[in-house]
C-alpha positions in Angstrom: 3.2 -39.7 26.6 0.9 -39.7 23.6 2.6 -40.7 20.4 1.4 -41.3 16.9 1.2 -45.0 17.8 -0.9 -44.4 20.9 0.1 -44.1 24.6 3.7 -44.9 25.5 5.5 -45.4 28.8 8.8 -43.5 29.4 11.3 -46.1 30.6 14.4 -44.0 30.8 15.8 -40.5 30.3 19.6 -40.3 29.9 22.3 -38.2 28.2 21.6 -39.6 24.7 17.8 -39.4 24.6 14.6 -41.0 25.8 13.6 -44.6 25.9 9.9 -45.6 25.9 7.7 -48.7 25.5 4.4 -48.7 23.6 1.3 -50.8 24.5 2.5 -53.8 22.4 5.7 -53.9 24.4 7.9 -52.5 21.6 10.8 -50.5 23.1 12.1 -47.5 21.1 15.0 -45.2 21.8 14.8 -41.6 20.6 18.0 -39.5 20.4 17.7 -35.9 21.7 18.4 -34.5 18.3 15.5 -36.6 16.8 13.0 -35.2 19.3 11.0 -32.1 18.6 12.3 -28.7 19.6 9.4 -28.0 21.9 10.1 -29.6 25.4 8.5 -28.9 28.7 10.4 -29.7 31.9 8.3 -30.8 34.9 10.1 -31.5 38.1 13.4 -31.9 36.3 12.1 -34.4 33.8 11.4 -33.4 30.2 8.0 -34.3 28.8 8.2 -35.5 25.2 6.0 -34.4 22.3 5.9 -36.7 19.3 6.9 -34.7 16.2 4.8 -36.8 13.8 1.6 -36.3 15.8 1.9 -32.7 17.1 1.0 -30.5 14.2 -2.1 -32.5 13.1 -3.3 -33.0 16.7 -3.1 -29.3 17.4 -5.2 -28.5 14.4 -8.1 -30.7 15.6 -11.0 -29.3 17.6 -11.9 -30.7 21.1 -14.7 -33.0 19.7 -12.4 -34.6 17.1 -9.7 -35.2 19.7 -12.2 -36.7 22.1 -13.5 -39.1 19.4 -9.9 -40.2 18.6 -9.0 -40.8 22.2 -12.2 -42.8 22.9 -11.4 -45.0 19.9 -7.8 -45.4 21.2 -9.0 -46.6 24.6 -11.3 -49.1 22.9 -8.5 -50.5 20.7 -5.9 -50.5 23.5 -8.3 -52.4 25.8 -9.1 -54.7 23.0 -5.5 -55.6 22.3 -3.8 -55.3 25.8 -6.7 -55.4 28.2 -5.9 -51.9 29.5 -7.5 -48.7 28.4 -4.3 -46.8 28.8 -2.3 -49.6 27.1 0.0 -50.4 30.0 -0.3 -52.5 33.2 1.4 -49.7 35.1 -1.7 -47.5 34.4 -4.3 -50.2 35.1 -7.7 -49.0 36.2 -9.9 -50.8 38.7 -11.2 -54.1 37.3 -8.7 -54.2 34.5 -8.1 -56.5 32.6 -11.6 -57.9 32.3 -12.3 -60.9 30.1 -12.1 -61.4 27.2 -9.9 -58.4 26.5 -6.1 -58.8 26.3 -3.8 -61.7 25.3 -4.1 -63.4 28.7 -7.5 -65.0 28.0 -6.7 -66.8 24.8 -9.6 -65.2 22.8 -9.3 -64.2 19.2 -9.5 -60.6 18.1 -12.8 -61.2 16.3 -14.5 -62.5 19.5 -13.0 -59.6 21.5 -14.5 -57.2 19.0 -17.9 -58.7 19.4 -17.7 -58.5 23.1 -16.5 -54.9 22.9 -19.4 -53.9 20.7 -21.8 -55.3 23.3 -20.0 -53.5 26.1 -20.2 -50.2 24.2 -23.9 -50.7 23.7 -24.4 -51.2 27.4 -22.4 -48.1 28.2 -24.5 -46.1 25.7 -27.7 -47.3 27.3 -26.4 -46.3 30.7 -25.6 -42.8 29.5 -28.7 -40.8 30.4 -27.6 -37.6 28.7 -27.0 -39.5 25.5 -30.4 -41.2 25.8 -32.1 -37.8 26.3 -30.5 -36.4 23.1 -31.7 -39.5 21.2 -35.2 -39.0 22.7 -35.2 -35.3 21.7 -34.2 -36.1 18.2 -30.8 -34.3 18.4 -29.0 -37.5 17.3 -30.1 -40.8 15.8 -30.0 -44.1 17.6 -26.9 -46.0 16.5 -24.2 -48.3 17.8 -20.8 -49.6 17.0 -20.7 -53.1 15.6 -17.9 -55.6 15.7 -16.8 -54.9 12.1 -16.3 -51.2 12.9 -14.1 -52.1 15.9 -12.1 -54.5 13.8 -11.5 -51.7 11.3 -10.4 -49.4 14.1 -7.9 -52.1 15.3 -6.6 -52.6 11.7 -6.2 -48.8 11.1 -4.4 -48.4 14.4 -1.9 -51.1 13.6 -1.3 -49.6 10.1 -1.4 -45.8 10.8 -1.3 -45.5 14.6 -3.4 -42.8 16.2 -3.8 -41.0 12.9 -5.9 -43.9 11.7 -8.4 -43.4 14.5 -9.0 -39.7 13.8 -12.4 -39.1 12.1 -11.4 -38.1 8.6 -14.5 -35.9 8.3 -12.8 -33.5 10.8 -9.8 -33.2 8.5 -11.8 -32.2 5.4 -12.9 -28.8 6.7 -15.6 -27.4 4.6 -16.8 -29.7 1.8 -18.6 -26.8 0.0 -16.3 -27.0 -3.0 -17.0 -30.7 -3.5 -20.8 -30.1 -3.4 -20.6 -27.7 -6.3 -20.5 -29.1 -9.8 -17.1 -29.1 -11.4 -18.4 -27.4 -14.5 -19.9 -24.6 -12.4 -16.6 -24.2 -10.6 -14.6 -24.0 -13.8 -16.7 -21.2 -15.3 -16.8 -19.4 -11.9 -13.0 -19.3 -11.7 -12.9 -17.8 -15.2 -15.4 -15.1 -14.4 -13.7 -14.2 -11.1 -10.4 -14.1 -12.9 -11.6 -11.1 -14.9 -12.0 -9.0 -11.7 -8.7 -7.1 -12.0 -9.8 -3.8 -10.4 -11.0 -2.2 -13.6 -14.6 -3.1 -12.9 -16.9 -2.0 -10.1 -17.8 -4.5 -7.3 -20.8 -6.7 -7.9 -23.0 -8.7 -5.6 -22.7 -12.5 -5.2 -26.1 -12.9 -7.0 -24.8 -11.0 -10.0 -21.7 -13.1 -10.0 -23.8 -16.3 -10.0 -26.0 -14.9 -12.8 -22.9 -14.3 -15.0 -21.6 -17.8 -14.3 -25.0 -19.4 -15.2 -25.2 -17.2 -18.4 -21.8 -18.5 -19.5 -22.9 -22.1 -18.8 -26.0 -21.6 -20.9 -23.9 -20.1 -23.7 -21.7 -23.2 -23.5 -24.8 -25.4 -23.9 -24.9 -26.6 -20.3 -28.6 -26.4 -19.2 -29.0 -29.4 -16.9 -26.8 -28.2 -14.1 -28.2 -28.0 -10.6 -26.2 -26.9 -7.6 -27.2 -26.5 -3.9 -28.1 -22.8 -3.4 -26.3 -22.3 0.0 -23.2 -24.2 -1.1 -23.0 -22.3 -4.3 -23.3 -18.9 -2.5 -20.6 -19.9 0.0 -18.3 -21.2 -2.8 -18.7 -17.9 -4.8 -18.1 -15.9 -1.6 -14.9 -17.8 -0.8 -13.8 -17.4 -4.4 -14.4 -13.6 -4.3 -12.7 -13.3 -0.9 -9.5 -14.9 -2.4 -9.6 -12.5 -5.4 -10.5 -9.4 -3.4 -13.9 -8.0 -2.4 -13.2 -4.4 -3.6 -11.7 -3.1 -6.9 -8.6 -1.9 -5.0 -8.0 -5.3 -3.4 -8.4 -6.9 -6.8 -6.0 -4.5 -8.4 -3.5 -5.2 -5.6 -3.9 -8.9 -6.2 -3.1 -8.5 -9.9 -0.1 -6.2 -9.1 1.4 -8.8 -6.8 2.1 -11.0 -9.8 4.0 -8.3 -11.7 5.6 -6.1 -9.0 9.3 -6.3 -8.2 10.7 -8.1 -5.2 13.8 -5.9 -4.7 14.4 -2.2 -4.0 16.1 0.0 -6.5 19.8 0.3 -5.4 19.9 4.1 -5.3 23.1 5.1 -3.5 23.3 8.9 -3.9 21.0 11.9 -3.8 19.5 12.7 -7.2 20.3 9.4 -8.8 16.5 8.9 -9.2 13.8 11.4 -8.3 10.3 10.1 -8.2 7.4 12.5 -9.1 3.7 12.1 -9.2 0.4 13.9 -8.9 -2.4 13.1 -6.6 -5.8 14.6 -5.9 -5.8 16.5 -2.6 -8.3 15.1 -0.1 -9.2 18.6 1.0 -11.5 21.1 -0.6 -10.1 24.6 -1.1 -11.8 27.9 -1.5 -11.8 29.5 -5.0 -11.8 33.3 -4.7 -13.1 33.7 -8.2 -16.2 31.5 -8.0 -16.6 31.5 -4.3 -17.3 27.8 -4.2 -15.2 24.9 -2.9 -13.1 23.1 -5.4 -10.5 20.3 -5.7 -6.8 20.7 -6.4 -3.9 18.4 -7.1 -0.6 18.0 -5.3 2.6 17.5 -7.2 5.5 16.0 -5.3 9.2 15.1 -6.0 11.0 12.7 -3.7 14.6 11.5 -3.7 14.5 7.7 -3.9 17.9 7.3 -2.1 17.2 9.6 0.9 13.3 10.0 0.9 13.8 13.8 1.0 11.0 15.8 -0.4 12.7 18.1 -2.9 9.7 19.9 -4.3 5.9 20.2 -3.6 3.3 22.3 -5.5 -0.5 22.6 -5.2 -1.9 23.2 -8.6 -5.4 23.5 -10.1 -7.1 20.2 -10.9 -5.8 18.4 -14.1 -2.3 19.8 -13.9 -0.4 20.3 -17.2 3.1 20.0 -18.5 4.0 23.5 -17.4 3.3 22.5 -13.7 5.4 19.5 -14.1 8.2 21.6 -15.5 8.0 24.1 -12.6 8.2 21.1 -10.3 11.5 20.1 -11.9 12.6 23.8 -11.6 11.9 23.5 -7.8 14.0 20.3 -7.6 17.0 22.3 -8.9 16.6 25.1 -6.5 17.6 25.0 -2.8 14.9 26.3 -0.4 14.8 27.1 3.3 12.1 27.7 5.9 12.8 29.9 9.0 11.1 29.6 12.4 11.5 32.7 14.6 9.5 32.5 17.7 5.9 31.8 16.7 6.3 33.0 13.1 7.0 30.6 10.3 8.2 31.8 6.9 7.3 30.4 3.5 9.6 28.2 1.5 12.2 30.7 0.3 14.5 30.3 -2.6 18.0 30.6 -1.3 18.8 32.6 -4.4 22.1 34.1 -5.8 24.2 36.5 -3.7 25.3 39.7 -5.4 28.7 39.4 -3.8 30.7 37.1 -1.5 33.2 38.2 1.1 35.2 35.1 2.1 38.0 37.0 4.0 38.9 35.6 7.3 36.4 32.7 6.8 37.7 29.2 7.8 35.7 26.3 6.4 36.1 23.3 8.7 33.5 21.0 7.2 30.9 20.7 4.5 27.5 22.2 4.9 24.9 20.0 6.5 21.1 20.0 6.3 20.4 17.6 9.2 18.0 19.2 11.7 18.6 20.3 15.3 16.2 18.0 17.2 16.5 20.1 20.3 14.4 22.9 18.9 12.3 24.0 16.0 13.8 27.5 15.9 16.1 28.5 13.2 16.5 27.6 9.5 15.3 24.4 8.0 16.9 23.5 4.7 15.3 21.8 1.7 18.2 20.7 -0.4 18.4 20.8 -4.2 19.9 18.5 -6.8 20.2 18.1 -10.5 18.7 14.6 -10.9 20.2 12.0 -13.2 16.7 10.5 -13.9 13.1 11.2 -13.0 10.7 8.4 -12.5 7.0 9.0 -13.2 3.9 7.2 -14.6 2.3 7.7 -18.0 0.3 10.8 -16.8 -0.3 13.2 -19.7 1.6 15.9 -17.9 4.7 13.8 -17.7 4.7 12.6 -21.3 3.8 16.0 -22.7 6.0 17.5 -25.4 6.9 20.5 -23.1 8.1 18.3 -20.2 10.0 15.8 -22.4 11.8 18.7 -24.2 12.7 20.3 -20.9 14.3 17.1 -19.5 16.1 16.6 -22.8 17.6 20.1 -22.6 18.7 19.4 -19.0 20.0 16.0 -19.9 17.7 14.2 -17.4 16.5 10.7 -18.2 12.8 10.0 -18.0 12.0 6.6 -16.5 8.3 5.8 -17.2 6.5 3.1 -15.1 4.6 0.4 -16.9 1.1 1.3 -17.7 -1.3 0.6 -14.8 1.5 -0.5 -12.5 1.8 2.0 -9.6 4.1 -0.4 -7.8 6.8 0.7 -10.2 6.9 4.0 -8.4 6.3 2.9 -4.8 8.2 5.7 -3.0 6.0 8.5 -4.1 2.9 6.4 -3.8 3.8 5.7 -0.2 4.4 9.4 0.3 0.7 10.0 -0.6 -0.2 7.9 2.4 2.0 10.1 4.6 0.2 13.2 3.2 -3.0 12.0 5.0 -1.4 13.0 8.3 -1.1 16.5 7.0 -4.4 17.1 5.2 -6.5 15.6 8.1 -5.4 18.5 10.3 -7.2 21.0 8.1 -10.8 22.0 7.6 -12.4 20.7 4.4 -11.0 17.2 4.7 -13.3 15.1 2.6 -11.7 11.6 2.9 -10.4 9.4 0.2 -13.8 8.5 -1.2 -17.4 9.4 -0.8 -18.0 6.9 2.0 -15.5 8.8 4.2 -16.9 12.3 3.4 -18.8 14.2 6.0 -22.0 16.0 5.2 -20.8 19.5 6.1 -17.4 19.5 4.5 -18.2 22.2 2.0 -19.7 24.4 4.7 -16.5 24.6 6.7 -14.2 27.7 6.4 -11.7 26.5 3.8 -8.1 27.3 2.9 -7.1 28.7 -0.5 -4.9 26.6 -2.7 -1.9 28.8 -1.8 -2.6 28.4 2.0 -2.9 24.6 1.5 0.5 24.6 -0.3 2.2 26.5 2.5 0.7 24.2 5.1 2.0 21.1 3.3 5.4 22.6 2.8 5.6 23.4 6.5 4.6 19.9 7.2 7.5 18.6 5.1 10.1 20.9 6.7 9.0 20.7 10.3 7.5 17.3 10.6 8.4 14.8 7.8 12.0 15.7 7.3 12.6 15.6 11.1 10.8 12.2 11.7 12.2 8.7 11.8 11.7 7.1 8.4 11.3 3.4 8.7 12.1 2.9 5.0 15.7 4.0 5.6 17.6 0.9 6.7 21.3 0.7 7.1 23.1 -2.5 6.1 24.1 -4.4 9.2 22.5 -1.8 11.5 18.8 -2.4 11.1 18.0 -0.8 14.5 19.6 2.5 13.5 16.9 5.3 13.1 17.4 8.0 10.5 15.4 10.9 9.3 15.5 11.8 5.5 17.8 14.8 6.0 20.3 12.7 8.0 20.4 10.1 5.2 21.0 13.0 2.7 24.0 14.2 4.7 25.4 10.7 5.1 25.2 9.9 1.3 26.5 13.3 0.3 29.5 12.9 2.6 30.4 9.6 0.9 29.5 10.3 -2.7 30.3 14.0 -2.8 28.2 17.1 -2.9 26.1 17.6 -6.0 25.5 21.3 -6.5 23.1 22.7 -9.1 24.5 25.7 -10.9 22.3 28.6 -9.9 21.9 30.7 -13.0 19.9 33.9 -12.9 17.8 33.0 -16.0 17.5 29.3 -15.2 13.8 29.5 -14.5 13.0 30.6 -18.1 14.1 27.1 -19.3 11.0 25.8 -17.5 8.5 28.2 -19.0 6.6 27.6 -22.2 7.4 29.7 -25.3 4.7 31.7 -27.1 5.3 33.5 -30.4 4.0 37.0 -30.9 4.5 39.8 -33.4 6.1 42.9 -32.0 4.3 46.0 -33.2 4.3 49.7 -32.5 2.2 49.2 -29.4 4.2 46.2 -28.1 3.1 42.6 -28.3 -0.3 41.2 -27.4 -1.2 37.9 -25.7 -4.7 37.0 -24.4 -6.1 40.5 -24.8 -3.2 41.9 -22.8 -0.5 44.2 -24.3 3.1 44.1 -23.1 5.6 46.9 -23.8 9.2 47.6 -23.0 12.0 49.7 -24.5 13.9 46.5 -25.1 11.5 45.8 -28.0 12.3 49.0 -29.9 15.0 47.4 -32.0 12.6 44.6 -33.1 9.4 46.5 -34.1 10.2 46.4 -37.8 12.3 43.2 -38.2 12.1 41.4 -41.5 10.3 38.1 -41.9 12.3 35.1 -40.8 14.4 37.0 -38.2 13.3 34.6 -35.4 11.5 31.9 -37.3 10.8 31.2 -40.9 7.6 32.5 -42.5 6.7 35.5 -40.3 7.9 38.3 -38.1 6.9 36.6 -34.7 9.4 36.6 -31.9 9.6 34.1 -29.0 8.5 35.1 -25.5 8.6 33.2 -22.2 5.1 33.2 -20.6 4.1 32.1 -17.1 0.4 31.3 -17.3 0.1 31.9 -13.5 1.6 35.4 -13.6 0.5 37.4 -16.6 1.7 40.7 -15.2 4.9 40.3 -17.3 6.4 38.1 -20.0 10.1 37.7 -20.8 12.2 38.1 -24.0 15.7 36.9 -24.6 17.7 39.6 -26.3 19.6 37.9 -29.2 22.4 40.5 -28.9 23.2 40.3 -25.2 21.7 36.8 -24.6 20.1 38.2 -21.5 16.4 37.5 -20.6 14.6 40.8 -20.1 11.1 41.3 -18.5 8.4 42.9 -20.7 5.7 44.2 -18.4 1.9 44.4 -19.0 0.8 48.0 -19.7 -1.5 47.9 -16.7 1.1 46.5 -14.3 1.5 49.9 -12.6 -2.1 49.7 -11.3 -1.2 46.7 -9.2 0.5 49.0 -6.7 -2.3 51.6 -6.7 -4.1 52.4 -3.5 -7.1 50.2 -2.6 -6.1 47.6 -5.3 -6.8 44.6 -3.1 -10.2 46.0 -2.0 -11.1 46.7 -5.6 -10.1 43.2 -6.7 -12.1 41.6 -3.9 -15.2 43.7 -4.7 -14.9 42.8 -8.4 -14.5 39.1 -7.6 -17.6 39.3 -5.4 -19.6 40.7 -8.3 -18.3 37.9 -10.6 -19.3 35.3 -8.0 -22.8 36.8 -7.4 -23.6 36.6 -11.1 -22.6 32.9 -11.3 -19.0 33.0 -12.4 -17.1 33.8 -15.6 -19.2 31.5 -17.8 -22.2 33.9 -17.6 -20.4 36.7 -19.4 -19.2 36.3 -22.9 -18.5 38.4 -26.0 -21.8 39.5 -27.4 -23.7 38.6 -24.3 -25.7 41.9 -24.5 -27.0 41.1 -28.0 -28.1 37.6 -27.3 
């Protein structure tokens, strides 16, 4: 066997271990527990691998191993007279004088004779002589001093001393670059934290040399190729793209443990992301981008709410997302027809006669079929986790959470890893949006040339597609992030985890109040007149306002006669007013609301929108356009 001291002869294999003798007749006994784990049995006899030599030896290439073994043969023949180190493995003609102890010659004279022998062997090697003639290698030989050094290193370090140390250095590029250059280069590369765009190696070198000149270093010269390679390696370690650099920085500040959420609603993570699909805008007739708002339960990974909103969502959209979190939905599949997400709502009456309740309501899916009802559960969250997006720190959203007694947990600025569950959900969304026309990829390099020419979905159609994906695909699929303690092989879908946690922690029902939605709408103040109240050039009227047309100043707020109204910017066909006497929220309809149900209404709207698109959109027509 080959050990770190050279070749060794196995003398005995018994119950306690292995006994072997090296080439200088030193016998050593290795216990089995001292031998390496890796063993190979050949014909019933284990072959031994020396633990001290194996890792380093495996890391060498074939040329480096060949050089070390050739030197080992030279040294072993020099010392013992046998190239393989043992008389049992003698080759024809061994030992030959003056090598070995049997001829009474000193090591110095043996080294001189070995140098002459190696020179003769080199001259007899025709392939080697052709390479010297062709200029591939230079003429050279091994002198006696080199052989003496080999013998000394072998006695001190074993086989390791005979390995060409140049093969252990790897690339010496770093040593060839001036230390002052390396110091400045590391400082420049350290500034690449993902906030700057990628630059070429040449620009990186220019910045380094500019810093050197600013520091008064003008006499520095570095090899061009070594410098380029060094900067390339340095940039590779930091990250070649802004995203990779940002991830590198986040690794130093991200947590190493999961949040211990143990019940539904303990923490609900929300976020907004740009949809990677173009949608059709019926008003302008051109493709546009939208955003996707999502709420995910951290403990169960259930998607509680999803909305597609115009680009640059506002606090109202975030509030309506919170409203959806508090409402249970369901989706029904009947044959080939699939309904929209429907609010379960409030029953007008309940008849519980002759009804026996055997177990709690479950939302886990029936994996044998897609037919039937698919539940999207609701919960009143204890806390909501979000980033510092303007919609989540807006006054409206903060006030809403304060009224509902929901804590707002904000991530650290620029640290998306603080909200990893919803960020990972954005990756899952790719599976849904790639099924649709208008997919534009995550960046311009992935975008096709004809994306905007494809027949596109509207924002509402995209929202319904994503909600169906959640109910019929995501909620019914194995979620690898749901791991049970002690049962890592158990596979669970999000709804099954929801049922399991609810069964243990208890059901958390959200009180379904008829006027709960109005808590999530912004309030606008308007003065009630004889014709009603006016907002955005639209007049709203209802008999409920009769008692408040001539109220005194300060009735609803100090300083004027204005009254508060709930307004939904996405549905201006009506507003809502809370009657201070009955405390009921009453609708106040737009005066023109009756025209919505008139014949040909949809055809008229489509024709009018076509005219708006043909003229170039809304921005073309303004007040006073005719006089300009």
